[in-house]
VOPAGU-2260 file (C-alpha; in pm, 1 decimal, decimal comma):
REM VOPAGU-2260
SITE   aa  ch    i         X         Y         Z
SITE  UNK   A    0    5330,7    6093,4   19918,4
SITE  UNK   A    1    5648,1    6266,4   20059,2
SITE  UNK   A    2    5917,8    6423,1   19835,1
SITE  UNK   A    3    6260,9    6273,8   19903,1
SITE  UNK   A    4    6590,0    6429,9   19888,7
SITE  UNK   A    5    6867,5    6309,2   19655,3
SITE  UNK   A    6    7033,1    6132,8   19954,6
SITE  UNK   A    7    6726,7    5970,6   20052,9
SITE  UNK   A    8    6680,5    5781,3   19730,1
SITE  UNK   A    9    6653,8    5380,8   19759,0
SITE  UNK   A   10    6867,3    5188,0   19499,2
SITE  UNK   A   11    6699,3    5238,5   19168,1
SITE  UNK   A   12    6774,0    4884,6   19052,1
SITE  UNK   A   13    6511,5    4777,2   19290,9
SITE  UNK   A   14    6221,8    4988,1   19124,0
SITE  UNK   A   15    6329,8    5061,7   18782,8
SITE  UNK   A   16    6498,4    4858,7   18504,1
SITE  UNK   A   17    6827,8    4962,0   18407,1
SITE  UNK   A   18    6912,3    5033,8   18056,7
SITE  UNK   A   19    6559,7    5097,3   17933,2
SITE  UNK   A   20    6426,4    5272,3   17622,6
SITE  UNK   A   21    6172,2    5548,1   17584,0
SITE  UNK   A   22    6030,2    5724,1   17884,7
SITE  UNK   A   23    6149,6    5435,9   18110,6
SITE  UNK   A   24    6490,2    5598,6   18081,0
SITE  UNK   A   25    6332,3    5865,7   18290,4
SITE  UNK   A   26    6447,3    5751,7   18649,8
SITE  UNK   A   27    6817,5    5730,4   18527,3
SITE  UNK   A   28    6780,9    6075,1   18352,8
SITE  UNK   A   29    6692,8    6243,0   18668,4
SITE  UNK   A   30    6949,7    6090,5   18861,7
SITE  UNK   A   31    7233,7    6207,4   18615,3
SITE  UNK   A   32    7088,5    6558,9   18529,9
SITE  UNK   A   33    6942,7    6660,0   18852,0
SITE  UNK   A   34    6619,4    6767,3   18711,3
SITE  UNK   A   35    6307,1    6610,3   18857,6
SITE  UNK   A   36    6157,6    6523,7   19173,3
SITE  UNK   A   37    6159,0    6185,9   19379,3
SITE  UNK   A   38    5827,9    6077,6   19574,7
SITE  UNK   A   39    5755,1    5769,7   19814,9
SITE  UNK   A   40    5494,3    5650,1   20060,1
SITE  UNK   A   41    5783,2    5696,4   20325,5
SITE  UNK   A   42    6125,6    5800,4   20362,1
SITE  UNK   A   43    6252,2    5456,4   20492,1
SITE  UNK   A   44    6179,6    5093,9   20347,8
SITE  UNK   A   45    5940,2    5267,7   20095,8
SITE  UNK   A   46    5652,1    5055,5   19948,5
SITE  UNK   A   47    5568,0    5274,2   19659,3
SITE  UNK   A   48    5815,1    5523,8   19485,9
SITE  UNK   A   49    5761,6    5778,0   19190,7
SITE  UNK   A   50    5985,1    5997,9   18976,0
SITE  UNK   A   51    5866,7    6290,0   18792,1
SITE  UNK   A   52    6016,8    6516,9   18528,6
SITE  UNK   A   53    5893,7    6726,6   18238,7
SITE  UNK   A   54    5538,7    6640,8   18313,9
SITE  UNK   A   55    5577,0    6254,7   18322,7
SITE  UNK   A   56    5572,2    6037,5   18592,0
SITE  UNK   A   57    5684,5    5696,9   18654,4
SITE  UNK   A   58    5494,5    5495,2   18952,0
SITE  UNK   A   59    5632,8    5165,1   19075,9
SITE  UNK   A   60    5553,8    4974,4   19389,7
SITE  UNK   A   61    5254,9    4864,9   19606,8
SITE  UNK   A   62    4946,8    5085,2   19527,8
SITE  UNK   A   63    4759,2    4967,7   19826,8
SITE  UNK   A   64    5016,4    5163,7   20045,1
SITE  UNK   A   65    4886,4    5501,5   19909,5
SITE  UNK   A   66    4575,4    5679,4   20002,5
SITE  UNK   A   67    4381,7    5867,0   19691,8
SITE  UNK   A   68    4509,9    6209,0   19844,9
SITE  UNK   A   69    4864,2    6082,5   19809,7
SITE  UNK   A   70    4874,0    6101,1   19417,1
SITE  UNK   A   71    4705,2    6445,9   19387,2
SITE  UNK   A   72    5058,0    6581,5   19346,3
SITE  UNK   A   73    5087,7    6437,2   19007,9
SITE  UNK   A   74    4769,9    6649,3   18858,7
SITE  UNK   A   75    4823,6    6726,2   18493,0
SITE  UNK   A   76    5097,0    6460,7   18443,2
SITE  UNK   A   77    5151,5    6170,4   18233,7
SITE  UNK   A   78    5150,2    5875,2   18445,2
SITE  UNK   A   79    5308,2    5543,3   18324,8
SITE  UNK   A   80    5247,4    5274,5   18563,0
SITE  UNK   A   81    5162,2    4899,8   18593,9
SITE  UNK   A   82    4808,5    4832,8   18550,1
SITE  UNK   A   83    4751,9    4740,7   18920,9
SITE  UNK   A   84    4771,5    5107,7   18974,9
SITE  UNK   A   85    4463,3    5191,3   18786,5
SITE  UNK   A   86    4222,9    5173,8   19074,6
SITE  UNK   A   87    4432,9    5414,9   19272,6
SITE  UNK   A   88    4446,5    5651,7   18994,8
SITE  UNK   A   89    4039,3    5626,6   18915,3
SITE  UNK   A   90    3991,3    5713,5   19326,2
SITE  UNK   A   91    4252,1    5979,6   19318,6
SITE  UNK   A   92    4150,4    6164,6   18989,5
SITE  UNK   A   93    3826,2    6273,9   18824,7
SITE  UNK   A   94    3977,9    6278,4   18466,3
SITE  UNK   A   95    4188,4    6004,9   18345,5
SITE  UNK   A   96    4251,2    6002,9   17989,2
SITE  UNK   A   97    4443,4    5691,0   17834,6
SITE  UNK   A   98    4712,4    5769,0   17564,3
SITE  UNK   A   99    4834,1    5514,1   17340,1
SITE  UNK   A  100    5202,8    5532,2   17256,9
SITE  UNK   A  101    5474,9    5394,7   17014,1
SITE  UNK   A  102    5817,8    5315,7   17131,0
SITE  UNK   A  103    6073,4    5309,9   16843,9
SITE  UNK   A  104    6429,4    5236,4   16849,5
SITE  UNK   A  105    6687,1    5327,7   16602,5
SITE  UNK   A  106    6793,0    5024,4   16405,1
SITE  UNK   A  107    6880,7    5141,3   16046,0
SITE  UNK   A  108    7185,6    5406,2   15926,0
SITE  UNK   A  109    7040,7    5705,8   15756,1
SITE  UNK   A  110    7247,0    5960,4   15541,4
SITE  UNK   A  111    7201,7    6322,0   15662,9
SITE  UNK   A  112    7025,1    6535,6   15397,9
SITE  UNK   A  113    7224,5    6848,8   15289,9
SITE  UNK   A  114    7069,6    7156,4   15452,8
SITE  UNK   A  115    6960,7    7422,0   15227,7
SITE  UNK   A  116    7177,2    7727,3   15169,2
SITE  UNK   A  117    7246,0    7972,8   15446,1
SITE  UNK   A  118    7131,8    7680,3   15691,4
SITE  UNK   A  119    7406,6    7512,9   15925,2
SITE  UNK   A  120    7334,6    7216,5   16138,7
SITE  UNK   A  121    7568,2    7184,2   16438,3
SITE  UNK   A  122    7572,9    7096,9   16777,4
SITE  UNK   A  123    7403,4    7316,1   17034,5
SITE  UNK   A  124    7632,2    7514,4   17260,0
SITE  UNK   A  125    7567,1    7705,1   17610,8
SITE  UNK   A  126    7562,7    8031,1   17426,2
SITE  UNK   A  127    7273,0    7914,2   17207,7
SITE  UNK   A  128    7036,6    7909,6   17506,3
SITE  UNK   A  129    6887,6    8276,0   17411,2
SITE  UNK   A  130    6810,2    8137,7   17050,0
SITE  UNK   A  131    6636,3    7816,4   17221,8
SITE  UNK   A  132    6442,2    8042,3   17444,1
SITE  UNK   A  133    6329,4    8255,7   17142,9
SITE  UNK   A  134    6145,0    7945,7   16986,4
SITE  UNK   A  135    5764,9    7989,4   17037,6
SITE  UNK   A  136    5619,9    7960,0   17389,3
SITE  UNK   A  137    5436,8    7629,1   17322,3
SITE  UNK   A  138    5779,3    7465,4   17297,8
SITE  UNK   A  139    5891,1    7484,2   17653,2
SITE  UNK   A  140    5816,3    7094,7   17655,4
SITE  UNK   A  141    6121,8    7057,0   17427,8
SITE  UNK   A  142    6379,0    7167,9   17710,1
SITE  UNK   A  143    6175,7    7090,7   18021,8
SITE  UNK   A  144    6371,2    6766,6   18099,0
SITE  UNK   A  145    6671,3    6980,9   18126,2
SITE  UNK   A  146    6521,1    7248,3   18337,5
SITE  UNK   A  147    6510,7    7500,1   18048,3
SITE  UNK   A  148    6655,1    7624,2   17729,5
SITE  UNK   A  149    7011,8    7692,4   17919,2
SITE  UNK   A  150    6993,3    7348,7   18063,6
SITE  UNK   A  151    6974,3    7186,2   17704,0
SITE  UNK   A  152    7200,4    7417,7   17528,0
SITE  UNK   A  153    7486,5    7329,7   17785,0
SITE  UNK   A  154    7415,3    6950,2   17801,2
SITE  UNK   A  155    7599,4    6912,1   17495,0
SITE  UNK   A  156    7333,8    6665,9   17394,7
SITE  UNK   A  157    7163,1    6883,4   17156,3
SITE  UNK   A  158    7172,8    6954,1   16766,6
SITE  UNK   A  159    7006,0    7262,3   16583,0
SITE  UNK   A  160    6957,3    7412,1   16241,0
SITE  UNK   A  161    7058,9    7753,5   16206,8
SITE  UNK   A  162    7011,7    8053,7   16008,6
SITE  UNK   A  163    7241,9    8311,9   16144,7
SITE  UNK   A  164    7149,3    8314,6   16500,7
SITE  UNK   A  165    6806,7    8193,1   16451,0
SITE  UNK   A  166    6706,1    7833,1   16555,6
SITE  UNK   A  167    6486,8    7678,5   16257,1
SITE  UNK   A  168    6475,4    7326,9   16395,4
SITE  UNK   A  169    6622,7    7126,9   16682,4
SITE  UNK   A  170    6659,2    6775,1   16819,0
SITE  UNK   A  171    6818,5    6678,3   17143,3
SITE  UNK   A  172    6828,4    6401,7   17424,5
SITE  UNK   A  173    6513,4    6437,2   17643,3
SITE  UNK   A  174    6584,3    6150,3   17863,6
SITE  UNK   A  175    6951,0    6047,7   17900,8
SITE  UNK   A  176    6961,0    5681,8   18016,1
SITE  UNK   A  177    7276,3    5426,0   18071,5
SITE  UNK   A  178    7179,6    5248,7   17729,1
SITE  UNK   A  179    6926,8    5453,9   17562,6
SITE  UNK   A  180    6882,4    5840,9   17505,1
SITE  UNK   A  181    6501,6    5898,9   17406,6
SITE  UNK   A  182    6512,0    6195,7   17185,4
SITE  UNK   A  183    6272,8    6458,1   17093,2
SITE  UNK   A  184    6263,8    6726,2   16808,2
SITE  UNK   A  185    6076,4    7029,8   16668,6
SITE  UNK   A  186    6080,9    7272,5   16355,3
SITE  UNK   A  187    5949,8    7616,2   16344,1
SITE  UNK   A  188    5640,1    7592,8   16154,6
SITE  UNK   A  189    5755,6    7854,4   15872,3
SITE  UNK   A  190    6051,4    7604,2   15824,9
SITE  UNK   A  191    5864,7    7224,3   15789,9
SITE  UNK   A  192    5923,2    7035,4   15491,1
SITE  UNK   A  193    6259,6    7116,3   15422,9
SITE  UNK   A  194    6403,5    6806,2   15599,2
SITE  UNK   A  195    6572,4    7020,5   15898,8
SITE  UNK   A  196    6436,2    6807,7   16154,3
SITE  UNK   A  197    6574,2    6479,7   15980,1
SITE  UNK   A  198    6911,8    6654,2   15964,3
SITE  UNK   A  199    6926,9    6731,0   16313,4
SITE  UNK   A  200    6803,1    6394,1   16415,0
SITE  UNK   A  201    7037,4    6204,3   16197,4
SITE  UNK   A  202    7321,5    6412,7   16349,5
SITE  UNK   A  203    7204,3    6335,3   16690,8
SITE  UNK   A  204    7159,2    5981,6   16634,5
SITE  UNK   A  205    7526,3    5968,6   16497,6
SITE  UNK   A  206    7627,9    6157,5   16826,8
SITE  UNK   A  207    7435,7    5913,3   17045,6
SITE  UNK   A  208    7585,1    5610,4   16902,4
SITE  UNK   A  209    7935,4    5752,2   16931,0
SITE  UNK   A  210    7869,2    5749,1   17301,0
SITE  UNK   A  211    7776,4    5373,6   17293,3
SITE  UNK   A  212    7418,3    5441,0   17361,5
SITE  UNK   A  213    7092,1    5383,7   17138,5
SITE  UNK   A  214    6850,4    5654,6   17031,7
SITE  UNK   A  215    6485,4    5596,8   17131,8
SITE  UNK   A  216    6176,5    5766,9   17008,9
SITE  UNK   A  217    5837,7    5798,4   17177,4
SITE  UNK   A  218    5518,8    5965,0   17026,2
SITE  UNK   A  219    5139,3    5924,2   17027,4
SITE  UNK   A  220    5002,4    5665,2   16806,2
SITE  UNK   A  221    4782,4    5951,5   16618,4
SITE  UNK   A  222    5096,6    6162,8   16574,3
SITE  UNK   A  223    5139,8    6064,3   16200,0
SITE  UNK   A  224    5406,3    6324,2   16114,3
SITE  UNK   A  225    5614,6    6195,9   16414,0
SITE  UNK   A  226    5601,5    5850,4   16321,1
SITE  UNK   A  227    5658,9    5911,7   15965,6
SITE  UNK   A  228    5985,3    6121,8   16052,4
SITE  UNK   A  229    6096,3    5864,6   16310,1
SITE  UNK   A  230    6069,9    5593,2   16037,1
SITE  UNK   A  231    6260,3    5807,9   15778,3
SITE  UNK   A  232    6537,0    5866,0   16032,7
SITE  UNK   A  233    6574,5    5494,4   16074,9
SITE  UNK   A  234    6375,1    5401,6   16381,7
SITE  UNK   A  235    6164,1    5089,8   16386,4
SITE  UNK   A  236    5880,1    4989,3   16624,3
SITE  UNK   A  237    5979,7    4830,1   16917,3
SITE  UNK   A  238    5648,9    4799,2   17135,7
SITE  UNK   A  239    5318,2    5002,7   17223,8
SITE  UNK   A  240    5208,2    5093,0   17558,3
SITE  UNK   A  241    4959,4    5307,1   17733,0
SITE  UNK   A  242    5050,5    5620,3   17947,9
SITE  UNK   A  243    4757,1    5810,5   18146,3
SITE  UNK   A  244    4711,2    6176,4   18162,5
SITE  UNK   A  245    4542,2    6249,6   18514,3
SITE  UNK   A  246    4373,7    6588,3   18600,4
SITE  UNK   A  247    4135,3    6705,3   18874,8
SITE  UNK   A  248    4211,7    6550,8   19201,1
SITE  UNK   A  249    3885,7    6403,3   19320,1
SITE  UNK   A  250    3718,2    6633,6   19566,0
SITE  UNK   A  251    3616,7    6429,4   19882,4
SITE  UNK   A  252    3323,3    6493,3   20130,7
SITE  UNK   A  253    3321,0    6495,5   20497,8
SITE  UNK   A  254    3282,0    6105,4   20476,7
SITE  UNK   A  255    3572,4    6050,9   20247,2
SITE  UNK   A  256    3370,8    5986,3   19939,6
SITE  UNK   A  257    3439,1    6141,0   19612,2
SITE  UNK   A  258    3219,8    6439,5   19533,6
SITE  UNK   A  259    3058,9    6447,1   19183,8
SITE  UNK   A  260    3323,6    6521,3   18916,0
SITE  UNK   A  261    3270,3    6815,4   18723,1
SITE  UNK   A  262    3224,2    6794,4   18338,4
SITE  UNK   A  263    3553,9    6806,8   18152,7
SITE  UNK   A  264    3626,7    6763,3   17789,6
SITE  UNK   A  265    3940,2    6512,5   17705,2
SITE  UNK   A  266    4214,1    6721,0   17601,8
SITE  UNK   A  267    4357,4    6721,1   17254,9
SITE  UNK   A  268    4715,3    6615,2   17160,9
SITE  UNK   A  269    4836,6    6944,0   17168,7
SITE  UNK   A  270    4940,5    6878,5   17534,6
SITE  UNK   A  271    5149,5    6589,3   17441,9
SITE  UNK   A  272    5509,0    6645,8   17334,1
SITE  UNK   A  273    5528,0    6670,8   16991,2
SITE  UNK   A  274    5844,4    6463,2   16931,4
């Protein structure tokens, strides 16, 4: 596939449903935030289009328009695509891991818990970028959809629990759509079970509703803490779906047939965003 410049993009309405919740809001987010990349099988009248951001890919169109090598650019991504793309993905990658996901939509108002003494819950400001960057290195996913901590801090779409200048918990819009905002949250391990994430998520949901949007929440089926927090914060299950972690682009011999795949273990949930 070839990468498209912003001025080469086809009308989004032809490829992606407007006003969709969850990861489906990715296309709208990339268009608004300017973080992410667009791909197509050709620049003019494309038959297949993909948009990628923060390790996620939405793939739409006609898979017969693609060669297996065309999908190799999405190595180590989570791909959400219609079932007709599965043969193309299997031909392109040696490792495909289906990931069962749950999509929640906010439906029930919740009263924000009072933070413990010395902790303040407030909107993130641009000058909070260093505090976000100081979180553990494995939290880079939290602001990846904004291009980094500075992007999330400057977006005006994040809330955090602070003790002095230290971020204890944070919740922010992950994918900003025209009708839904899919959110992500994180609490530092030493400060869990203090309802800090719930306080941040509740403040963020109130903020999102004030913009005339609806919060959504996506997580792995087996991520019980995330599911419990979603329910407690007033989210209710809308539907379930599957996306695919793809790895190891298939090696091809001189005749174009795949070489035997190397042995690989399926990854754990630690690589999936812990929302």
